[in-house]
MINU-475310 format. One record per atom (N, C-alpha, C): x, y, z. Coordinates in steps of 0.2 Angstrom, whole numbers, plus 5000, padded with zeros to 4 digits. Layout:
<nodes>
XYZ...
</nodes>
This chain:
<nodes>
504743415134505243365131505943385131506343345133507143355134507443335127508043345127508443325121508543245121508643215115508743145115509443125116509543075121510243055123510242975122510842955122510942885121511042855128510842785129510842745135511142675132511642655136511842585135511842545141511542485140511442435146511942375145512242365151512842305151512642255156512842195154512842135159513542115161513542085167514242065170514642015165514241975162514641915158514841935151514841995149515142005142515142085141515442095135515542165133514942195128514542145127513942165122513442215126513342265122512842315125512242315121511742345125511042355122511042435122510842465116510842535115510142565114510042625117509342655116509442725115508942755113508842825113508242845117508342895121507842915126507842985127507243015129507143085131507543095138508043135138508443155144507943165150507443195149506943215155506743155158506743095155506443035157507042995161507643015161508142985164508443015170508243075172508543105177507943125182508043085188507543105194506843075193506843015189506142995187505942935191506342905195506242845199505642865204505142815204504542825209504642785215504942725215504942685221505442635220505542595225506042535225506742555226507142505226507842515227508042535234508742555234509042575241509242645240509342685245509642755245510342755242510542815239511142835237511542885242511842865247512142905251512742945248512942995251513543035249513943045255514543005255514942995262515643025261515843065266516443085266516843035270517342995267517642945270518042955276518343025276518743045281518443065287517743075287517343105292516943055296516942995294516542945297516842905303517442935305517842905310517942955316517842935322517942975327518742985330519142945327519842945328520242885324520842885325521242835322520942765323520942725317520542655318521042605320521742615321522142565324522242575331521742615334521742625341521242575344521342545350520842505353520142525354519742485352518942505352518742555347519142575342518942615337519042585331518542545329518542495323518342535317518742515312518542555305517842545303517542595301516842595299516742555292516242515292516042485286515542525282515742545276515342595272514842555267515042505264514542455260514742385262514242345262514342275263513842225259514142175257513642125253513942055254513642005251513841935252514541925250514841955245515541945243515942005244515742055247516242115247516042165253516542195255516542245260516942305258516742365259517142425258517142465265517742475267517842515274518342575273518242615278518642675278519142675284519742685283520342675288520642745289520842755295521242815297521842785302522342775299522942735303523442785304523642805310524142845312524642805317525242795315525742755318525642685316525842635319525842565317525242535320524942485316524442445318524742395323524442375329524742335334524942265332524642235326524742165324524742165317524942105314524842085307524142055306523942065300523342035298523441985293523141925293523241875288522541855286522341885280521641865277521641795275521241755278521341685277520941655271520341695270519941665264519641725260520041785259519741835255520441885253520341915248520841965245520742035248521242075249521142145251521442195246521142245246521342305241521342365245521942405245522042465249522242515245521742565245521842625241522042685245522642715244522842775248522542835245522242875250521942935247522342995250522443005256522843055259523343025263523843065264524443045268524842995265525242965269525742915267525742855272525942795269525942735273526542695271526742655276527242605275526942535277527042485273526742425274527242365274527242335280527642275281527242215278527542175274527142115272527642055272527341995271527841935270528141935263527941985259528341995253528742055253528942075259529342135259529042195261529442255260529142325262528942355256528342395258528042435252527942505255527942555251527742625253527142645248526642675251526042705248525942775249525842805243525742885243525042895239524742955240524042965237524042935230523542905228523442875221523742805220524042775225524342705225523842665227523842605225523342545227523742485227523642445233523942385234523442325235523642275231523242215232523642165236523342135241523542085246523142025245523541975242523141905241522941865247522441825246522341785252522941745255522941745261523541715264524141745266524241815263524841845264524741895270525141895275525141935281525342005280525042055283525342125282525142165288525442225288525342275294525442345291525042395292525042455290525342505295525842555293526042605297525942665294525542715297525342775293525542835296525642895292525742955296525142985298525243055301524643085304524043095299524143095293523643115288523443055284523542995286523442935282522742905282522442925277521742895276521642845270521342795271521342745266520642715265520542695259519942655257520142585256519842535260520042465260519442425258519542385252518942335250519242265252518742225255518942155256518442115252518642065248518342025243518341955244517841925245517841855247518141805241518141825235518441785230519141805228519541765226520241785223520141825217520441885216520441925210521141935208521241955202521941965199522042035197522742045197522942115194522942115187522542155184522542155176522942215173523142265177523642315174524342295176524842305172525542285173525842335177526042315183526342365188527042395185527342355180527942375178527942425172527242435169527142465163526642525163526642565168526242625168526342665162525842715160525942755154526142825156526042845163526242905165526542895172526842955175527142955182526843015185526343005189526043065192526143065200526243125203526243135210525743175212525343155217524743195220524943215227524643275228524643305235523943315238523743275243523043275245523143305252522743355253522643385260522043415262521843405268521243435270521243515270520743545267520743615266520943655273521343695273521543735279522143705282522343645280522943615283523543625278524043665281524643675277525243645279525143595283525743555285525943505280526543485280526843435275526643365277526543325272526443255274527043215275527243205282527843185284527943105281528643095280528743025278528642975283528542905281528442855286529042805286529342795292529842755293529642685295529942635293529842565296530142555303529842525307530042525314530642475315531042475320531542425321531142365323531342305319531042245321531442205326531242195331531542155336531042125341531142065343530642025348530041995344529541985347528941955345528442005343527941985338527342025337526841975335526241995336525641955335525341955328525141905325524841895319524141865320523641895317522941875318522741845311522541785311522241755305521441775305521241805300520541835300520141795295519541785296519041745292518541785289518241775283517741815280517141815284516841875286516241885289516241855296516841845299516941815306516641745306516641705300516341645300516741585304517341605306517741565311518041615316518241585322518641625326519241645324519541705325520141725323520741685327521241675323521841635326522341685328522641685334523141735336523741695337524341715333524941675333525541725335525941705339526541755340527141735335527441785332527941775327528541815329529141795326529741835326529641895321529641955323529442015319529942015313530542005314531042015309531041965304530841905306530841845302530141845298529641875300529041875297529041915290529341975291529342025285529841995279529541985273529941965268530141895268529741855271529841775271529541745265529141775261528841735255529441715250529341665247529841645242529641665235530141665231530141685224529641645220529541585222529041545218528341545220528141595224527441605226527041625220526441585219526041595213525641665213525541695219525241765219525641805224525641865223526141915226525741975228526042015233525742075235526042125229525542165226525642215221525442285222525842335220525642405221525642435214525042465212524942505206524842575208525042625203524942695203524242695199523742705203523042685200522842735194523142795194522942845189523442855183523842805182524442815178524342765172523742745170523642705164523142725159523042795160522542825155522942835148522642825142522942845136522542895132522042925136521542965133521042985138520543025135519943035140519442985139519242955145518742905146518042935145517542895143516842915143516642955137517042955132516942985126516842935120516842875121516742825116517342795112517942825113518442795110519042765114519042785121519542755125519142725131519342665132519042625138519342645144519042635150519342655156519842595158520442615160520942565162520642515167520642455166520442405171521142385175521042385182521642375186521642305189520942285191520942215195520242185192520242115192519642085190519642015193519041995195518841925197518241905193517941855195517341825193516741875195516741905201516241935203516442005206517042035204517242095206517742125201517742185200518242225196518342295198518842325196519042395197519242425191519042485189519342525184519342605186519642645182519742715184519542755178519242815180519042865175519342935175519442965170519643035170519243075165518543065165518143095161518043165162518143205156518043275156517443295152516943335155516343355152515843295153515343295148514843245149514943185146514843125149514943065146514443055140514743015135514343005129513642975130513542945135512842915136512742895143512142875144511942845151512142775151512342755157512542685158512042645163511842595161511342555165511642485166511942475172512242405174511642365176511442315172510942275174510942225180511542205181511642155186512342165190512442225191513042245195512942305199513342315205513342375209513942415208513942475207514442515205514542565211515142565214515342605220515842655217515742725218516142775215516542805221517242815220517642855225517942915221517742975223518043035219518643055222519243035218519843055220520043125219519943155213520143225212519543255208519443315208519043355204518243345206517843385203517143385204516743335199516243305202515843265197515043275198514743285193513943285193513743215190513343185194513143115192512343125191512143115184511443115183511143045183510643035188510342965188509642965188509342915188508642905188508342925195508842925200508642945207508743025208509043055203509143125203509843145202510043205203510743225202511143215208511743195208512143165213512843195212513043245217513743275216514243245221514843235218515343215222515943255222516343265228516943305228517543255231518143275230518643235232518543205239518743145240518643115247517943085248517443095243516743075244516643005240516242965243516042905240515342895239515042875234514342855232514342795228513742785226513642725222512942725218512942685213512242675209512142605210511542585212511342515212511142485205511142415205511042385199510342415196510342415189509642435186509542505185509942555188509842625188510342655183510042695178510442725173510842785176511442805174511842855177512242885171512442945172512942975168513343025171514043025170514543065173514643135169514643185173514943255170515543275174516143265172516743285176517043355174517343385179517743445177518443425174518843465173519543455170519943415174519843415181520243385186520043315188519443295185519143235187519543165187519543135192519843065193519443025198519242965195518742925199518942855199518942825205519142755206518442715207518342665203517642625203517742555205517342535210517242465212516642435209516642375206516042345203515942275207515342265210515242205213514642165209514642105208514042075205513542055211513742045217513342045223513042105224512442105228512142165230512442195236512642265235513042295241512542345244512542345251512042385255512442435258512242505258512542555262512442545269513042555273512942545280513042605284513142665281513242725284512842775280512642835283512442895279512642955282512443015280512743075282512643085289512243055293512143065300512743035304513142995300513742965303514343005303514343065300514943115299515043145306515743145308515943175314516243245313516443255307516743315305516443345298516643395296516443425290517043445286517343405283517943415279517943415272518343455269518443455261519143445260519343425254520043405252520243435246520843455246521143485240521643435237521543415231522043375228522443405222523043415223523543445218523943395215524143415209524643365205525243405204525743395208526443435208526743415201526743355199527043335193526743275190526743275183526543225179526943215173527243155172527743145167527443085162527443105156527243055151527843005149527642935149528142885148528142865141528642835138528642815131528042765130527842725135527342675134526642715132526642775134525942815132525942815124526442835121526342845114526242785110526542725113526342665110525642645111525342655117524642635118524242675114524342745113523942785108523942765101524542735099524642715092524142655091524142605096523742545096523042565095522842615099522042635099521942665092522342705090522242735083522142685078522542635078522542575073521942535074521742525080521142485081520442525079520442585080519942625078519842635070520442635067520442635060520242575057520242525060520042455058519242445061519042495064518342495067518242435072518842425076518842375081518842415088518642375093518642405100519342395102519742455104520442445107520442405113521042365113521142325119521642365123521442365130521842405135522142355140
</nodes>
């Protein structure tokens, strides 16, 4: 018999939890049948070359009725603009740097930055030689729930493949002259793509100030006001829709209980540090640059080291893995360093609000 541990079960439509006490030995590796496999995928190793080259399509890692998660390796400029006609796009920068041209202007992405492109906004990515991204496409519209103007810290990350001592070179925007193609793309190829020729210079930054939705960039890991997974501090929520959401974790040590998502799929991307994930399917380890998940109905618990940072996607629809370890073309590992981290005045204010909420025995609002 193992030690007695806590388990909490959640449903998509509310914060109310069911709590249980269980024998730990009955929660780790006890699944007998059913469900789908939990692959451990190195997102930078499932591509045979840059995905902005002809006939080298970005691999789909997970897919479901309402969501797709892809891995991209973009060096140089994409040949055309994308216009997602009936879905939103989320771009997480893992390694390298990117410059992105959009109808809302120019943006730069560095490791740890995440960009939301709303339905209908055209964009094009230009990456340096180390540019690796995780891209989610979501059929529903979702909103930015963290304030891009009010991060709590200012963190710079350096992500590089082990053994690669080269500098991550900056990315310049190209000279815009002449025509460029824009391709309107539809969810799940339900309609033929539409190819339109545009004036390149006039396309970038043409959106007006009264647009209801805008392209937004967040520094994903700059909203922590404490250590998550310990019962007092909630994971910062970055994006949310009716059937999709994103949050981030910096859990150190063992999470305070096992979590069972009764009606949602949880996809984990390990950005920094090492993670041990105890699940009813067994023990699942993740290192920087690796992605895994836990399907609905399976209990799981994080144990993170002191460098642990994780980016989590949640889908209400069922998500099926589309690749496994046999799809790896390389055997890479990544080092993620933090050259600088600065605490901003907003951090002290956020901590004060949490202390006041806990003193009143209320759940802190993030």
